[in-house]
Structure formats: structure tokens, C-alpha cells
LOVOTOR-994005 format. One line per 3 residues: number of its first residue (from 1); for each residue x, y, z of C-alpha. Coordinates in pm, 1 decimal. Each point is the difference from the previous one (the first is absolute). Example, Ala and Ser with C-alpha at 12.3 -4.5 7.8 and 13.67 -1.06 7.14 Angstrom:
2
1) 1230.0 -450.0 780.0 | 137.0 344.0 -66.0;
//
This chain:
348
1) 10841.9 -7225.6 -3006.3 | 18.5 298.0 233.5 | -209.7 -174.6 263.1;
4) 218.7 -312.0 -17.9 | 322.8 195.5 35.2 | -136.2 220.2 276.3;
7) -130.0 -298.7 193.2 | 335.6 -179.6 -18.8 | 192.5 306.4 114.6;
10) -247.1 55.3 281.0 | 70.0 -354.4 119.2 | 377.0 53.7 -34.4;
13) 7.2 329.2 195.4 | 72.7 -59.4 368.8 | -161.7 333.4 90.5;
16) -334.1 -92.1 -156.5 | -46.6 -364.0 87.7 | 5.4 -231.1 299.8;
19) 131.4 -285.7 -215.6 | 313.5 -182.8 109.5 | 343.0 -1.9 -160.8;
22) -74.5 -304.1 -217.6 | -325.1 144.5 -138.5 | 159.5 339.4 -75.7;
25) 285.0 -180.3 -174.5 | -244.7 -193.3 -217.4 | -189.5 317.5 -88.4;
28) 322.6 176.1 -103.4 | 101.3 -304.0 -206.2 | -334.4 -4.1 -179.8;
31) 25.3 372.9 -71.1 | 341.9 -47.5 -158.0 | -136.9 -281.0 -214.4;
34) -279.2 229.3 -111.5 | 271.3 231.0 -136.5 | 252.5 -240.1 -155.7;
37) -227.4 -263.5 -156.5 | 119.3 -46.6 -362.5 | -357.3 20.5 -124.8;
40) -236.8 294.3 44.6 | 2.9 102.2 365.0 | -218.9 188.2 242.9;
43) 272.7 263.8 4.7 | 6.1 43.5 -376.7 | -381.2 44.7 -1.6;
46) -8.1 245.0 289.9 | -32.2 371.4 -69.1 | 255.7 270.2 88.6;
49) -191.6 100.6 313.6 | -2.6 -354.9 135.1 | 368.7 -40.8 -76.4;
52) 85.7 318.1 186.9 | -196.1 -113.9 303.8 | 172.9 -338.9 -10.4;
55) 346.3 157.2 -13.7 | -73.1 209.8 307.3 | -149.7 -299.5 180.0;
58) 305.5 -214.3 -81.8 | 241.7 255.8 144.2 | -212.2 34.0 313.9;
61) -22.5 -377.1 40.2 | 373.8 -61.3 -36.7 | 77.2 275.9 251.2;
64) -229.6 -149.8 262.2 | 51.5 -371.3 -62.3 | 164.0 -153.1 312.5;
67) 83.0 -334.4 -160.9 | 330.6 -25.5 -184.7 | -139.7 -258.9 -241.7;
70) -301.8 220.2 -65.0 | 219.7 299.1 -77.2 | 202.4 -205.5 -248.0;
73) -314.1 -93.3 -193.2 | -129.9 357.9 9.3 | 337.1 118.9 -132.0;
76) -33.5 -248.7 -286.4 | -352.9 131.0 -66.4 | 123.5 361.7 -8.6;
79) 277.0 -100.1 -240.8 | -255.5 -176.5 -220.1 | -223.9 307.4 -6.7;
82) 296.4 227.8 -78.1 | 102.7 -227.0 -289.1 | -355.0 -37.9 -132.1;
85) -70.7 372.4 -27.2 | 128.6 45.9 -355.7 | -257.3 262.8 -91.8;
88) -11.4 184.5 329.1 | 328.8 -34.4 193.1 | -12.1 15.1 376.2;
91) 150.3 347.2 22.9 | 31.2 26.4 377.1 | 109.3 -355.8 83.7;
94) 369.2 90.4 47.4 | -65.0 303.9 226.0 | -243.3 -210.5 203.0;
97) 260.8 -273.6 47.4 | 260.2 245.1 128.9 | -261.2 160.3 224.1;
100) -38.3 -335.1 174.8 | 344.1 28.9 155.0 | -24.9 368.1 89.4;
103) 69.9 129.9 347.6 | -370.0 13.2 90.1 | -65.1 -361.9 -95.6;
106) -146.8 -232.9 260.6 | 183.5 -331.0 47.0 | 305.1 143.3 -183.3;
109) 190.5 -326.0 -48.1 | -305.6 -175.6 -138.4 | -61.2 287.7 -241.0;
112) 365.1 11.3 -104.6 | 1.4 -372.6 -71.1 | -315.4 37.8 -208.7;
115) 156.1 291.0 -188.6 | 308.4 -211.5 -77.4 | -221.0 -278.9 -136.4;
118) -202.4 240.9 -212.4 | 304.3 176.2 -142.2 | 153.3 -339.5 -81.3;
121) -307.0 -72.9 -211.2 | -5.6 341.5 -169.9 | 367.6 83.0 -57.2;
124) 24.1 -205.9 -318.1 | -319.2 142.7 -152.6 | -110.1 325.8 -162.2;
127) 0.0 153.8 348.2 | 381.4 -24.0 17.8 | 52.2 364.6 -101.0;
130) -238.3 123.1 270.0 | 186.0 -208.5 256.4 | 338.4 134.5 -112.6;
133) -125.8 355.5 39.4 | -20.5 -75.6 371.7 | 341.4 -161.1 22.9;
136) 87.8 181.2 324.5 | -302.0 -150.4 175.8 | 69.6 -331.9 -169.3;
139) 359.8 -3.6 122.3 | -110.6 86.4 352.4 | -254.0 -284.1 -1.9;
142) 257.8 -250.3 -127.8 | 263.4 90.6 260.2 | -255.6 2.0 281.7;
145) -116.4 -342.6 -113.7 | 349.9 -146.4 -25.3 | 85.8 125.1 348.3;
148) -323.9 -125.0 162.0 | -15.2 -378.7 52.8 | -379.2 -14.1 -35.9;
151) 20.5 175.0 -339.1 | 323.0 -140.3 -143.1 | -158.5 -279.6 -206.3;
154) -234.0 245.3 -175.0 | 282.4 252.0 -48.0 | 240.0 -252.1 -155.2;
157) -279.6 -115.0 -230.3 | -62.3 360.6 -104.0 | 368.2 57.4 -76.4;
160) 5.1 -313.3 -216.9 | -300.9 117.9 -199.8 | 155.0 345.9 -39.0;
163) 323.5 -152.7 -130.5 | -185.6 -224.4 -245.1 | -189.6 302.0 -135.6;
166) 307.5 225.1 -29.6 | 246.3 73.5 -277.3 | 378.7 -15.6 46.5;
169) 23.5 345.1 158.6 | -290.1 -72.2 233.2 | 158.1 -324.4 113.4;
172) 325.8 180.4 73.9 | -179.6 262.4 208.9 | -155.6 -266.2 221.6;
175) 321.6 -185.9 79.0 | 49.3 218.7 307.7 | -268.5 -202.3 182.2;
178) 189.6 -330.0 -33.5 | 163.5 10.0 347.1 | -336.4 71.6 163.3;
181) -155.6 -287.8 -195.3 | 272.4 -235.4 126.4 | -75.7 97.7 359.3;
184) -371.3 -53.3 -64.5 | 64.7 -347.0 -138.8 | 196.7 -101.2 308.9;
187) -288.2 119.0 215.0 | -261.8 -175.3 -214.2 | 190.9 -327.7 22.9;
190) -69.7 -0.2 373.9 | -374.4 53.4 -38.0 | -296.3 -129.6 -199.7;
193) 128.5 -278.6 -223.8 | -272.5 39.6 -262.3 | 60.2 374.8 -32.6;
196) 373.3 -65.5 -34.1 | -61.0 -249.8 -279.9 | -221.0 250.7 -184.0;
199) 267.7 268.8 22.3 | 266.0 -241.6 -127.5 | -221.1 -76.2 -300.8;
202) -24.8 373.8 -73.4 | 377.3 36.3 21.4 | 55.5 -295.5 -232.7;
205) -224.8 160.6 -263.0 | 199.2 319.3 39.5 | 335.5 -181.0 -24.1;
208) -108.5 -187.2 -308.7 | -110.7 308.6 -191.5 | 207.8 282.6 151.9;
211) 310.3 -165.2 145.3 | 194.1 324.5 -49.4 | -196.8 149.6 289.3;
214) 205.2 -212.6 241.0 | 334.0 61.0 -175.9 | 151.5 250.8 249.9;
217) -51.9 -254.3 277.6 | 24.4 -336.8 -172.8 | 233.0 -127.3 273.5;
220) -236.9 92.0 281.9 | -306.4 -147.5 -171.1 | 175.0 -326.2 -87.3;
223) 123.2 -32.2 358.9 | -348.8 73.1 132.6 | -186.2 -242.1 -225.7;
226) 248.3 -283.1 43.1 | -26.5 44.2 376.4 | -376.0 -46.2 -34.8;
229) 50.3 -307.8 -217.3 | 236.1 -152.7 256.4 | -227.4 67.6 300.3;
232) -108.5 -359.8 50.3 | -231.4 -39.4 295.5 | -51.5 375.6 26.6;
235) -187.5 98.5 -315.9 | -274.1 -178.3 -190.7 | 124.2 -223.4 -280.8;
238) -195.3 217.9 -244.2 | 191.7 309.0 111.8 | 333.5 -180.0 -19.8;
241) -75.8 -119.2 -351.1 | -94.0 352.2 -105.9 | 318.7 140.0 149.3;
244) 201.9 -219.2 -236.0 | -239.4 73.5 -286.7 | 66.7 372.6 42.5;
247) 372.0 -62.4 -56.9 | -71.5 -227.7 -296.0 | -214.3 277.8 -151.3;
250) 297.8 235.4 19.1 | 223.5 -267.8 -154.7 | -240.9 -42.1 -292.8;
253) -27.0 374.8 -59.1 | 200.4 222.4 -232.9 | 187.9 126.0 304.8;
256) 180.7 -333.1 53.7 | 337.1 146.6 -96.3 | -27.8 286.2 249.2;
259) -127.0 -246.9 259.1 | 305.8 -225.7 -36.5 | 229.4 300.0 16.6;
262) -162.9 110.5 326.4 | -17.9 -352.8 146.3 | 286.9 -199.9 -158.0;
265) -52.2 -302.0 226.7 | -370.4 -23.4 -87.7 | 14.1 -325.8 -205.1;
268) 146.0 -197.0 287.2 | -231.2 152.2 260.8 | -322.7 -67.2 -187.6;
271) 101.1 -357.3 -79.5 | 65.6 -66.5 368.4 | -352.0 120.4 86.3;
274) -159.1 -192.6 -287.9 | 180.6 -321.5 97.9 | -122.0 51.4 355.7;
277) -356.0 15.2 -132.3 | 54.6 -328.6 -186.2 | 64.4 -177.9 325.4;
280) -306.9 135.1 182.5 | -232.6 -297.9 -25.9 | -271.6 -142.6 221.2;
283) 14.3 -357.3 123.0 | -301.9 -99.0 -210.7 | 133.0 140.3 -328.4;
286) 179.9 -316.5 -110.0 | -309.4 -214.5 53.8 | -217.5 250.5 -186.9;
289) 237.5 11.2 -296.2 | -3.9 -379.6 -18.2 | -378.3 9.7 -52.6;
292) 18.9 239.8 -297.6 | -3.8 -154.6 -348.6 | 178.4 266.7 -205.4;
295) -140.8 -147.7 -323.4 | -352.4 81.7 122.6 | 20.4 298.7 231.8;
298) 233.0 282.8 89.0 | 140.1 62.2 344.1 | -162.1 326.0 112.6;
301) 228.3 33.2 301.6 | 88.1 364.9 68.0 | 239.4 -58.5 289.4;
304) 328.4 183.1 50.6 | 193.0 -287.6 -158.2 | -182.8 67.9 -328.3;
307) 91.7 367.7 22.1 | 359.0 -103.6 70.7 | 7.2 -226.2 -304.3;
310) -139.1 270.3 -228.6 | 241.2 262.5 129.3 | 309.6 -218.6 -28.2;
313) -91.1 -50.4 -365.3 | -68.9 371.7 -50.3 | 320.9 120.8 162.3;
316) 219.5 -245.8 -189.8 | -159.0 106.3 -329.0 | 16.6 373.0 70.1;
319) 350.0 12.1 147.3 | 153.1 -269.4 -220.2 | 169.8 -320.7 112.4;
322) 357.0 143.1 8.5 | -107.8 253.2 262.0 | -173.8 -250.1 227.4;
325) 188.1 -327.4 -49.2 | 222.6 35.8 306.3 | -292.4 76.2 231.7;
328) -204.5 -282.2 -153.5 | 279.7 -252.4 51.5 | 45.6 105.4 362.8;
331) -373.8 -21.9 72.0 | -32.8 -340.5 -166.9 | 286.2 -140.5 205.2;
334) -136.1 142.4 323.4 | -353.6 -126.6 -47.4 | 114.5 -341.3 -126.5;
337) 194.6 -56.2 321.5 | -299.6 75.9 223.8 | -156.4 -277.9 206.5;
340) -345.1 156.3 -48.4 | -181.5 -131.7 -309.6 | -166.5 337.9 -43.7;
343) 336.3 165.4 -46.6 | 126.2 -273.1 -235.7 | -297.2 64.9 -231.3;
346) 138.2 326.1 -152.0 | 296.0 -199.0 -136.9 | -243.3 -220.6 -194.5;
//
């Protein structure tokens, strides 16, 4: 087992091998599988000495790995090792993570991003207390990340994981970062679309479980997410759909009453966006629907019009018909009068 693990880490370490990015990524993936396999693993059969050597090798490899994808897999491997060490906890993993983003670190932004990823994996585990003991360093890392475009996706993800792992008092303490997170989201919307989608997914998980985190700035977050949802031609459809899903997560939460108090015109605004989604069809959609026999197969279409349909139903149920009937009637009349068949569809 020790030889297998050592060989894989040697192949994954950019300082010890001439292998390319793809090969190092595969080696790191195989190492992680050797740790998390549900059956007996090479890791579970390795002795304490081998495990110690592997931990040190993992930290060295993730520090030196130039590939972003490779670092993500190595982070997952470190998290797997930290979770697997039930008998012998990885005592120095938290200090080592914070050391990555110290003043003497080479490639500081790369190390800070890696530290954010690692802390995101560890903050909800038995290492949470050790992380909280270094809350000053943690706060500095979070604010640096939120204020640095290259790090903002990792920093927002870390905040979401911290919120999910916190009690009521902990959530309240972190609400001071909300304005900085809003600025980061605006910046992320202008950059890598895939990274933006990933961050939105993290925020939706946070809104669904800890909606109270956003309570002091419900108005700002609703405005922000609805602006993303309405950004047709600017943002990916996936990002626009998630922007509306974030708001629907708040609506479905226990904080709905406080949300309506903060944003009294919310029912009408979300229905307008959802109806807009209903009319966003491609020219070939009608022909494709005609070929589907609903008695035999389901329509697996995941277009924006499907998201619009689901959200209209959700918002009417959650807000109640008396609160939305006026907006619904206005939207039905407007779309029915349109000359575009795509816009007449929402009325049906």
C-alpha cells in the first residue's frame, strides 16, 4: 500500500515529475480514490509512517501544482485524508493551510485560492474549532479574497461554507461581509461564466439552509439576483436561471415573512422575470415538442421556459393567489396581445 500511495503522489507532484498537467491530474485522482473507496483501501492498510509521509507530500504537491484543475483534485485528496484519519487526526493540517497564504509564500494569489478551497472543505468538519482559533487570519483571508477579482470565487465559496457550518450567533457575526460579497458577485458576472455559475450554486445552498444570513440586506440581494436573471444576452442562461433560483430559495425559506417586509413588491417582480423566461424559446422547440409522445417519454428539456414555468407555479403557491392576481392578470393580457408566438405561449 505504501508503495502504491507513494508512487501516485510522486506522479502528482510537479516538483518530482516531468509528467504533464493531464497525467498529474490523473495521478491525484487515483490517489484520492485510494483513500475514499468504500471498501478496504490502500490508505486504510498503510501504516502511520506512510500516512505521515503522504500528508507532507500532499501539502508540497498542492503548493507547487501550477494547474488550477490539478490543485482542485489535490484539495479534494487532502480533504479525504483529513476525513479518513479517525484514529490519528491530521494535527497540523490547519496551521499548514494558513501558512500557505503567509507573507513569505510564493505565488501568493495561487496559494490564497488554494487555502480558501481547503478551508471550505474543512470548516464543516472536526477541524472547525482549530480554524476558529485563527479567526483573525481567516477574516483577513476572506476580505483579501473578496476584494481580489482572481480570488473572489473561492472567497465567496468559503463564506458560504462557513455560514452553513455556523450557529445563529456565528451567522450574525459574518453578515458584515455581505456588501463585499455583493461587489464580488458583480465582478464575477463579468468574468468566467463557469466560475460564476459555481458560485451561484454555493449561494443557493446557503440561501436555502441559512436564509437569515442575507436578512440585513435582503433588498440588495434580491435586486442583484433579479438583475442577473434579467440579463438576457449578457449572462449564460444557466447563470440567469440560478439568479432566479436564489430568490426562490429565499421565498421557500422560513425567512419569507421578513423577506416580504423588506421587499414588499417582490411577488410582482419575480413573476415578471418568470413570465419572461416562459417566452424564451428557440425556433426548433415547437417542432421538437410535436415529436414527443408524452404517454411514452418525458420531455427532458431544461430550457429557461421550463424554469419560468416551475417558478410561476412556485411563486403563486408560496405567495398565495390574492397577493399575485393583479400582476398575473396584467401579464396574461400583455403576453396575449403580443404578435410573437413565443410571448403568447405563457398565457397558455
